[in-house]
C-alpha positions as CSV (number, residue, x, y, z in Angstrom):
1,M,113.8,18.6,12.7
2,N,114.0,15.9,10.1
3,K,110.7,14.1,10.9
4,L,107.8,15.1,8.7
5,Y,104.0,15.0,9.2
6,I,102.0,14.5,6.0
7,G,98.4,15.6,6.3
8,N,95.3,15.4,4.1
9,V,96.2,11.9,3.0
10,S,93.6,10.0,1.1
11,E,92.2,6.8,2.7
12,Q,93.3,5.0,-0.5
13,A,96.9,6.1,-0.2
14,S,99.6,3.6,0.7
15,A,103.2,3.8,1.8
16,L,104.2,2.9,-1.8
17,D,102.2,5.8,-3.2
18,L,104.0,8.2,-0.9
19,E,107.4,6.7,-1.6
20,S,106.8,7.1,-5.4
21,I,106.0,10.8,-4.9
22,F,109.1,11.4,-2.9
23,E,111.2,9.5,-5.5
24,Q,109.5,11.4,-8.3
25,W,110.6,14.8,-6.7
26,K,114.0,13.4,-5.8
27,I,113.5,13.8,-2.1
28,P,115.4,11.1,-0.1
29,F,113.9,9.5,3.0
30,S,115.7,7.5,5.7
31,A,113.0,5.3,7.0
32,P,109.7,3.6,5.8
33,F,106.5,5.7,5.7
34,L,104.2,5.2,8.6
35,V,100.7,5.6,7.2
36,K,97.7,6.2,9.5
37,S,94.1,7.1,8.8
38,G,94.3,10.5,6.9
39,Y,97.9,11.2,7.7
40,A,101.4,9.8,7.7
41,F,105.0,10.2,9.0
42,V,108.4,9.9,7.5
43,D,112.0,10.6,8.5
44,C,114.3,12.6,6.2
45,P,118.1,12.3,6.2
46,D,118.5,15.8,7.6
47,E,116.8,19.1,8.3
48,K,117.7,20.6,4.9
49,V,116.0,17.7,3.0
50,A,112.9,18.0,5.3
51,M,112.7,21.7,4.4
52,R,113.0,20.9,0.7
53,A,110.2,18.4,1.1
54,I,107.9,21.0,2.7
55,D,108.6,23.6,0.1
56,T,108.3,21.2,-2.8
57,L,105.2,19.2,-1.8
58,S,103.1,21.0,0.7
59,G,100.0,22.5,-0.9
60,K,101.3,21.7,-4.4
61,V,101.2,17.9,-5.0
62,E,98.0,15.8,-5.2
63,L,97.6,12.1,-4.2
64,H,94.3,10.4,-5.1
65,G,92.6,13.8,-5.5
66,K,93.8,15.3,-2.3
67,V,96.5,18.0,-2.0
68,L,99.1,16.9,0.5
69,E,100.0,19.1,3.5
70,V,103.6,18.6,4.7
71,E,105.1,20.1,7.7
72,H,107.5,19.3,10.6
73,S,106.3,16.6,12.9
74,V,106.0,18.2,16.3
75,P,104.7,16.2,19.4
76,K,101.9,18.0,21.2
77,R,104.0,18.5,24.3
78,Q,106.6,20.3,22.2
79,R,104.1,22.7,20.5
80,S,104.9,25.7,22.6
81,C,106.6,28.9,21.7
82,K,108.6,28.1,18.6
83,L,107.4,28.6,15.0
84,Q,108.8,28.4,11.5
85,I,107.7,30.9,9.0
86,R,108.3,30.0,5.3
87,N,107.7,31.7,1.9
88,I,108.8,35.1,3.1
89,P,109.3,37.5,0.2
90,P,113.0,37.5,-0.7
91,H,113.3,41.3,-0.8
92,M,111.4,42.1,2.3
93,Q,113.0,44.7,4.7
94,W,113.6,43.4,8.2
95,E,111.8,46.4,9.7
96,V,108.5,45.2,8.1
97,L,108.9,41.6,9.3
98,D,109.9,42.7,12.8
99,G,106.8,44.9,13.0
100,L,104.6,42.1,11.8
101,L,105.9,39.5,14.3
102,A,105.8,42.0,17.2
103,Q,102.0,42.4,16.7
104,Y,101.4,39.1,18.4
105,G,103.8,39.3,21.4
106,T,107.4,39.4,22.5
107,V,109.9,37.9,19.9
108,E,112.7,36.5,21.9
109,S,114.7,35.2,18.9
110,C,114.4,35.2,15.1
111,E,116.9,33.2,13.2
112,Q,117.2,32.7,9.4
113,V,117.3,29.1,8.1
114,N,119.6,28.4,5.2
115,T,117.6,26.9,2.3
116,D,117.9,26.5,-1.5
117,T,114.6,28.3,-2.1
118,E,114.1,31.7,-3.5
119,T,112.0,32.8,-0.6
120,A,113.3,33.1,3.0
121,V,112.6,31.0,6.1
122,V,113.0,32.0,9.7
123,N,112.6,30.3,13.1
124,V,110.9,32.5,15.6
125,R,110.5,32.0,19.4
126,Y,107.8,34.0,21.2
127,G,107.9,34.8,24.9
128,A,104.7,32.9,25.6
129,K,102.7,29.9,24.3
130,D,99.5,31.9,23.6
131,Q,101.5,34.5,21.6
132,A,102.9,31.8,19.4
133,R,99.5,30.3,18.9
134,E,98.0,33.6,17.9
135,A,100.8,34.3,15.5
136,L,100.3,30.9,13.9
137,D,96.6,31.4,13.5
138,K,96.9,35.0,12.1
139,L,100.0,34.6,9.9
140,N,99.5,31.2,8.3
141,G,98.3,32.1,4.8
142,F,98.9,35.8,5.4
143,L,99.7,37.6,2.0
144,M,102.8,39.7,1.9
145,E,103.8,41.1,-1.5
146,N,101.8,38.3,-3.2
147,Y,103.6,35.6,-1.2
148,A,101.4,33.6,1.2
149,L,103.3,32.9,4.4
150,K,103.4,29.4,5.7
151,V,103.6,29.0,9.5
152,S,104.0,25.8,11.5
153,Y,105.2,24.7,14.9
154,I,108.7,23.4,15.3
155,P,109.8,21.3,18.3
156,D,110.4,23.3,21.4
157,E,112.6,20.9,23.4
158,T,112.4,23.0,26.5
159,A,108.6,22.9,26.7
160,A,108.4,19.3,28.0
161,V,111.0,19.7,30.7
162,D,110.9,23.3,31.8
163,A,108.0,25.2,33.4
164,P,107.5,28.6,31.7
165,A,109.2,31.4,33.4
166,V,107.2,34.5,34.4
167,G,107.4,37.1,31.6
168,G,108.8,34.6,29.1
169,R,112.2,32.9,28.7
170,R,114.8,35.6,27.9
171,G,118.2,34.6,26.6
172,F,117.1,31.2,25.2
173,N,119.8,29.5,23.2
174,P,119.2,26.8,20.6
175,R,121.0,23.5,21.0
176,G,124.3,23.2,19.2
177,P,126.4,25.9,17.5
178,P,124.7,28.5,15.3
179,R,124.2,27.5,11.7
180,Q,126.9,28.8,9.4
181,G,125.7,32.0,7.8
182,S,123.1,32.5,10.5
183,P,123.4,35.3,13.1
184,N,123.9,34.6,16.7
185,L,120.9,34.9,19.0
186,G,119.6,38.5,19.3
187,A,121.3,39.7,16.1
188,R,119.2,40.7,13.2
189,P,119.4,38.1,10.5
190,K,119.8,39.0,6.9
191,L,117.5,37.3,4.4
192,Q,119.5,39.0,1.7
193,S,120.6,42.5,0.9
194,D,117.8,45.0,0.5
195,V,119.8,46.6,-2.3
196,P,120.4,44.2,-5.2
197,L,123.4,44.4,-7.4
198,R,122.5,45.9,-10.8
199,M,124.9,45.5,-13.7
200,L,125.0,46.6,-17.3
201,V,126.4,44.0,-19.7
202,P,127.0,44.1,-23.5
203,T,124.0,42.6,-25.3
204,Q,126.2,40.2,-27.3
205,F,127.2,38.4,-24.1
206,V,123.7,37.9,-22.8
207,G,123.3,34.5,-24.6
208,A,126.6,33.2,-23.1
209,I,125.5,34.3,-19.6
210,I,122.2,32.5,-20.0
211,G,123.7,29.4,-21.6
212,K,122.1,26.6,-23.5
213,E,118.5,26.2,-22.3
214,G,119.4,28.5,-19.3
215,A,122.0,26.0,-17.9
216,T,124.7,28.6,-17.2
217,I,122.5,31.1,-15.4
218,R,121.0,28.3,-13.4
219,N,124.4,27.1,-12.4
220,I,125.4,30.6,-11.2
221,T,122.2,31.0,-9.3
222,K,122.7,27.7,-7.6
223,Q,126.4,28.3,-6.7
224,T,125.9,31.8,-5.4
225,H,122.4,31.3,-3.8
226,S,121.2,34.2,-5.9
227,K,118.1,35.2,-7.8
228,I,119.3,36.7,-11.1
229,D,117.0,38.6,-13.5
230,I,118.3,39.4,-17.0
231,H,116.1,42.2,-18.4
232,R,116.4,41.2,-22.1
233,K,113.2,43.1,-23.1
234,E,114.3,46.4,-21.7
235,N,115.6,49.0,-24.1
236,A,115.1,46.9,-27.3
237,G,118.0,47.2,-29.6
238,A,120.3,48.8,-26.9
239,A,124.0,47.8,-26.9
240,E,123.7,46.9,-23.2
241,K,121.2,45.1,-21.0
242,P,120.7,45.4,-17.2
243,I,121.1,42.4,-14.9
244,T,119.7,42.4,-11.3
245,V,121.2,40.0,-8.7
246,H,119.3,39.4,-5.5
247,S,121.3,37.8,-2.8
248,T,123.5,38.4,0.2
249,P,126.4,40.8,-0.4
250,E,128.7,37.8,-0.7
251,G,126.3,36.1,-3.1
252,C,126.0,39.2,-5.3
253,S,129.8,39.6,-5.5
254,S,130.3,35.9,-6.4
255,A,127.6,36.2,-9.1
256,C,129.3,39.4,-10.4
257,R,132.7,37.7,-10.6
258,N,131.1,34.7,-12.5
259,I,129.4,36.9,-15.0
260,M,132.6,38.9,-15.6
261,E,134.5,35.6,-16.2
262,I,131.9,34.4,-18.7
263,M,132.1,37.6,-20.6
264,Q,135.9,37.4,-20.8
265,K,135.8,33.8,-21.9
266,E,133.2,34.6,-24.6
267,A,135.2,37.6,-25.8
268,I,138.3,35.4,-26.2
269,D,136.3,32.6,-27.8
270,T,134.8,35.0,-30.4
271,K,138.2,36.6,-30.9
272,M,137.0,40.0,-29.9
273,C,140.2,40.9,-28.3
274,V,143.9,40.1,-29.1
275,D,145.1,39.6,-25.6
276,T,143.8,39.6,-22.0
277,Q,145.2,43.1,-21.2
278,T,143.2,44.6,-24.1
279,L,140.2,42.6,-23.0
280,T,140.0,44.2,-19.6
281,E,139.9,47.6,-21.2
282,E,137.2,46.6,-23.6
283,I,134.8,44.9,-21.1
284,P,134.7,47.0,-18.0
285,L,132.4,46.3,-15.1
286,K,129.4,48.6,-15.1
287,I,127.3,48.9,-11.9
288,L,124.0,50.8,-11.8
289,A,123.3,52.8,-8.6
290,H,120.4,55.1,-7.6
291,N,121.5,58.7,-7.8
292,N,120.6,59.3,-4.1
293,F,123.6,57.2,-3.0
294,V,126.2,58.3,-5.5
295,G,127.2,61.5,-3.7
296,R,128.1,59.5,-0.6
297,L,129.9,57.0,-2.7
298,I,132.0,59.7,-4.2
299,G,132.6,61.4,-0.8
300,K,133.9,64.9,-0.1
301,E,136.2,66.0,-2.9
302,G,136.0,62.5,-4.3
303,R,137.9,61.0,-1.4
304,N,135.8,57.8,-1.0
305,L,136.1,57.0,-4.7
306,K,139.8,57.7,-4.9
307,K,140.4,55.4,-1.9
308,I,138.5,52.6,-3.6
309,E,140.5,53.1,-6.8
310,Q,143.8,53.0,-4.9
311,D,142.9,50.0,-2.8
312,T,141.7,47.9,-5.7
313,D,144.0,49.2,-8.5
314,T,141.1,50.2,-10.8
315,K,139.9,53.3,-12.6
316,I,136.4,54.3,-11.8
317,T,134.1,56.9,-13.6
318,I,130.5,57.8,-13.0
319,S,128.0,58.9,-15.6
320,P,127.0,62.6,-15.4
321,L,123.9,63.8,-13.6
322,Q,122.5,65.1,-16.8
323,D,121.9,61.5,-18.0
324,L,119.2,61.1,-15.3
325,T,115.5,61.1,-16.2
326,L,112.3,60.6,-14.3
327,Y,112.2,57.1,-15.8
328,N,115.8,56.3,-15.0
329,P,117.1,57.6,-11.6
330,E,120.2,55.4,-11.8
331,R,123.8,56.4,-12.7
332,T,126.4,54.1,-14.3
333,I,129.6,53.4,-12.3
334,T,132.2,52.1,-14.7
335,V,135.1,50.1,-13.3
336,K,138.2,49.3,-15.4
337,G,140.9,46.8,-14.4
338,T,141.5,43.1,-14.1
339,I,138.6,40.8,-13.2
340,E,140.1,40.4,-9.7
341,A,140.5,44.1,-9.3
342,C,137.0,44.8,-10.6
343,A,135.6,42.2,-8.2
344,K,137.2,43.9,-5.2
345,A,136.0,47.3,-6.4
346,E,132.4,45.9,-6.7
347,E,132.6,44.8,-3.1
348,E,133.7,48.2,-1.8
349,I,131.3,50.2,-4.0
350,M,128.2,48.1,-3.0
351,K,129.3,48.2,0.6
352,K,129.1,52.1,0.5
353,I,125.8,52.0,-1.4
354,R,124.2,49.6,1.1
355,E,125.4,51.6,4.0
356,S,123.8,54.7,2.5
357,Y,120.6,52.8,1.9
358,E,120.5,51.4,5.4
359,N,121.1,54.9,6.9
360,D,118.3,56.4,4.8
361,V,115.9,53.7,5.6
362,A,116.7,53.9,9.3
363,A,116.0,57.7,9.2
364,M,112.9,57.2,7.2
365,H,111.5,54.6,9.6
366,L,112.0,56.8,12.5
367,Q,109.8,59.4,10.9
368,S,107.6,57.7,8.4
369,N,104.9,56.5,10.9
370,L,104.6,60.0,12.2
371,I,104.2,61.8,8.9
372,P,100.5,62.0,8.1
373,G,99.1,62.4,4.6
374,L,102.2,61.1,2.8
375,N,102.3,58.0,0.6
376,L,105.8,57.0,1.4
377,N,105.7,53.9,-0.8
378,A,105.1,56.0,-3.9
379,L,108.0,58.3,-3.3
380,G,110.8,56.3,-5.0
381,I,113.3,58.3,-2.8
382,F,114.5,55.0,-1.3
383,P,114.8,52.2,-3.9
384,G,113.4,49.0,-2.6
385,A,110.6,50.7,-0.8
386,A,108.7,51.2,-4.0
387,S,110.2,48.7,-6.4
388,G,111.5,45.9,-4.3
389,G,114.9,46.8,-5.9
390,M,116.4,49.5,-8.0
391,S,114.7,48.9,-11.3
392,P,114.4,52.0,-13.4
393,S,111.2,50.7,-14.9
394,V,109.3,51.7,-11.8
395,V,108.2,55.3,-12.0
396,S,107.6,57.2,-8.8
397,G,105.3,60.1,-8.2
398,P,102.3,61.1,-10.3
399,P,101.1,58.8,-13.1
400,A,102.4,59.5,-16.6
401,G,100.8,62.6,-18.0
402,A,99.5,63.8,-14.6
403,Q,100.2,67.3,-13.3
404,A,100.9,68.5,-9.8
405,G,97.8,67.9,-7.7
406,Y,97.1,64.7,-9.6
407,Q,94.2,62.5,-8.7
408,S,94.6,58.7,-8.2
409,F,91.8,56.3,-9.1
410,G,89.5,55.9,-6.2
411,Q,91.3,58.5,-4.1
412,P,90.3,62.1,-3.3
413,Q,92.0,64.9,-5.1
414,V,95.4,65.7,-3.7
415,E,95.8,69.4,-3.3
416,S,98.9,71.1,-4.5
417,E,100.9,72.9,-1.9
418,T,103.5,75.7,-2.2
419,V,106.6,75.8,0.0
420,H,109.3,78.5,0.0
421,L,112.6,76.9,0.9
422,F,115.6,79.2,1.6
423,I,119.0,78.0,0.5
424,P,122.5,79.7,0.6
425,A,122.8,82.2,-2.3
426,L,126.1,80.6,-3.3
427,A,124.2,77.3,-3.9
428,V,121.9,78.6,-6.6
429,G,124.2,77.6,-9.4
430,A,124.4,74.0,-8.1
431,I,120.6,73.7,-7.9
432,I,120.1,75.2,-11.3
433,G,122.9,73.2,-13.0
434,K,124.6,73.8,-16.3
435,Q,122.1,75.5,-18.7
436,G,119.3,74.7,-16.1
437,Q,119.7,71.0,-16.6
438,H,119.6,70.0,-12.9
439,I,116.6,72.0,-11.9
440,K,114.7,70.7,-15.0
441,Q,115.7,67.1,-14.1
442,L,114.7,67.6,-10.4
443,S,111.3,69.1,-11.5
444,R,110.6,66.1,-13.7
445,F,111.8,63.6,-11.1
446,A,109.7,65.1,-8.3
447,G,106.6,66.0,-10.3
448,A,106.7,69.6,-8.9
449,S,107.2,73.1,-10.2
450,I,110.5,74.4,-8.9
451,K,111.5,78.1,-9.4
452,I,114.2,80.3,-7.8
453,A,113.0,83.7,-6.9
454,P,115.1,86.8,-7.8
455,A,117.6,88.0,-5.3
456,D,116.3,90.7,-2.9
457,G,119.6,92.6,-3.2
458,I,123.2,92.4,-4.2
459,D,124.4,91.2,-0.8
460,T,121.7,88.8,-0.1
461,K,122.9,85.6,1.7
462,Q,119.9,83.4,1.0
463,R,117.7,82.8,-2.0
464,M,114.1,81.5,-2.0
465,V,113.2,78.3,-3.9
466,I,109.5,78.1,-4.7
467,I,108.2,74.5,-4.8
468,T,104.7,73.7,-5.9
469,G,103.2,70.3,-5.9
470,P,101.4,67.6,-3.8
471,P,102.9,66.2,-0.6
472,E,104.9,63.4,-2.3
473,A,106.4,65.9,-4.8
474,Q,107.3,68.3,-2.0
475,F,109.0,65.4,-0.1
476,K,111.0,64.4,-3.2
477,A,112.0,67.9,-4.3
478,Q,113.0,69.2,-0.9
479,G,114.8,65.9,-0.1
480,R,116.9,66.2,-3.3
481,I,117.7,69.9,-2.5
482,F,118.9,69.0,1.0
483,G,121.0,66.2,-0.4
484,K,122.5,68.4,-3.2
485,L,123.6,71.0,-0.7
486,K,125.3,68.3,1.3
487,E,126.9,66.7,-1.7
488,E,128.3,70.0,-3.0
489,N,129.8,70.7,0.5
490,F,127.8,73.8,1.4
491,F,127.7,72.2,4.8
492,G,130.6,70.6,6.6
493,P,131.1,66.9,6.8
494,K,129.8,66.7,10.4
495,E,127.3,69.5,10.0
496,E,123.6,68.7,9.6
497,V,121.8,70.4,6.7
498,K,119.2,72.7,8.2
499,L,117.1,75.0,6.1
500,E,114.3,77.4,6.7
501,A,111.0,76.7,4.9
502,H,107.9,79.0,4.8
503,I,104.4,77.7,4.3
504,K,101.3,79.9,4.2
505,V,98.2,79.0,6.2
506,P,94.7,80.6,6.3
507,S,94.7,83.4,8.9
508,F,91.7,81.7,10.6
509,A,93.9,78.6,11.2
510,A,97.0,80.4,12.5
511,G,95.6,80.4,16.1
512,R,95.1,76.6,15.9
513,V,98.7,76.1,14.8
514,I,99.9,78.2,17.8
515,G,97.4,76.7,20.3
516,K,96.3,78.1,23.6
517,G,99.3,79.7,25.3
518,G,101.5,78.4,22.5
519,K,100.8,74.8,23.5
520,T,100.3,73.3,20.0
521,V,103.4,75.0,18.5
522,N,105.5,73.8,21.5
523,E,104.2,70.2,21.0
524,L,105.0,70.5,17.3
525,Q,108.6,71.5,18.1
526,N,109.0,68.7,20.6
527,L,107.6,66.1,18.3
528,T,109.4,67.1,15.1
529,S,112.7,68.6,16.4
530,A,112.1,71.5,14.1
531,E,111.8,75.1,15.1
532,V,108.3,76.3,14.3
533,V,107.5,80.0,14.4
534,V,104.3,81.9,13.6
535,P,105.4,85.6,13.6
536,R,103.1,87.8,15.6
537,D,101.3,90.9,14.2
538,Q,101.4,89.6,10.6
539,T,99.1,91.3,8.1
540,P,97.3,88.6,6.1
541,D,98.0,88.7,2.3
542,E,95.5,89.2,-0.5
543,N,94.5,85.5,0.0
544,D,93.9,86.0,3.7
545,Q,97.0,83.9,4.5
546,V,99.9,84.3,7.0
547,V,103.4,82.7,7.0
548,V,104.6,79.9,9.3
549,K,108.4,79.5,9.5
550,I,109.9,76.0,9.9
551,T,113.7,75.4,10.4
552,G,115.3,72.1,10.8
553,H,116.9,69.1,9.1
554,F,115.0,67.4,6.3
555,Y,112.9,64.9,8.2
556,A,112.1,67.4,11.0
557,S,111.0,69.9,8.4
558,Q,108.9,67.4,6.5
559,L,107.2,66.2,9.6
560,A,106.4,69.7,10.8
561,Q,105.0,70.6,7.3
562,R,102.8,67.6,7.3
563,K,101.5,68.1,10.8
564,I,100.7,71.7,10.1
565,Q,98.9,70.8,6.9
566,E,96.9,68.2,9.0
567,I,95.9,71.0,11.4
568,I,94.7,73.1,8.4
569,S,92.7,70.3,7.0
570,Q,91.0,69.7,10.4
571,V,90.1,73.4,10.6
572,R,88.7,73.4,7.1
573,R,86.6,70.4,7.8
574,Q,85.2,72.1,10.9
575,Q,84.4,75.2,8.8
576,Q,82.4,73.3,6.2
577,P,79.3,72.6,8.3
578,K,79.1,76.3,9.3
579,A,79.3,77.3,5.6
580,S,76.4,74.9,4.8
581,A,74.3,76.1,7.7
582,A,74.5,79.7,6.3
583,G,72.4,78.6,3.3
584,P,73.2,78.3,-0.4
585,P,75.8,80.6,-1.9
586,V,74.5,83.7,-3.7
587,A,75.1,83.6,-7.4
588,R,77.5,86.2,-8.6
589,R,77.3,88.2,-11.8
590,K,79.9,87.5,-14.4
């Protein structure tokens, strides 16, 4: 695919004009330009150069007042089922792209193309010609995270010689061996890791990492195929600055090693250290990781962390939980050892963190489309979903200064909910934390009120945690409590954390939750995998409410809670017209 079509060419344009543009942008070509009326063709030395020409020139460069359109030259007979999609956001999760492509038909293959651009490129093959045509029409120019997708046909060599098989061509294999770094057909390609590497570096080394006029950082970026952000303006006056590296896991590790080597060289050049052995002690590798993943990195009784230390000959420490704030959900993982040892430890640490992230995202995607009334993107539980990375500058939950039940601009008031969550009595200390620090941090992080009710008696085996806040706050607070119980080993390594939660519903809505002959409650249980019980013969409380009991793992419980709240909302909406028909309310005396 090294032949290019150049469209929107001015009638005044000549082959020399086009040659000068390609030369100006340092894009080689291997044959003379063939200029027609309003368009032109040219051959590039290889596919990579052709891709660079498209990314550099198409829609960006003018010639005689007209903006050139550059794309692969595809004969009409080969415009069939194969498309190339460019300018894909670099941090996009594959589940999102898969879902988008699947809207237009059966995706038989999706392969990443290696490019030097920050954004990603994939070649997609649809099962039928009309599916590819619709995808091209709908996706070309489609905005994703402020990136406009660019979609064009690429040659489908099979189209001219093979009649289309009924139901599409399964098992199609591209000609030649797979491109290095690209997955084999059918495997899910990786644009880059959804979890970037975040490091803390001493402020005095930032200048050396950037280099004169940015030369050093550009060189690292080019060598490692990474996008590197140095957050110089964060924490003005701080002794350390965060650096975010977006790339494949291998690219992140390579960039990390380069940065450590630059810091060591700078330290020697400035005579900060007497010898290399002292140097490694003074400039440790510091990795920032979201707190949600740290428990699984440490492992039961610290086994995972100890193994990494032993395998890499390093010493690893993690900042205390008390350092977390609503504005900074990250903890600092400090690795001490030689550069080689630290580099190996980084690979193992980030491997564990990425595994945790992928497991959480997989579980979240299984349930997220089923959970009504919950703004999952605002949760911040899974970094990357909200922030496109793990930047602590992104604040999840209610806006600053807002209380539980906050109101977003242009959105209806979100009602606060109260949930009673029952935890093992022995776990109360872990949830409260030393001098109440953990429960305070959790409350601020979730944007919810969290209280632990007094024990019913001396021998009580469970304690009630009272959580009050909007749906997003409930999700975050309950999720962290489930996670904490697992981290603190109140459940076995292969045992799923299942807790009982109580929510109160208006007595007039209890029948709707149960349904005729128990139909609704049975459907709820089948859908959510949670046990849902509405105890019979309950006496409504002073607010005319009764209890619904929900038992299950975190996502099952959340889904059941949201579904029940949806039922309550439906009942209330149906009640409103009846209240209006009864006439205006009678004024009460104060």
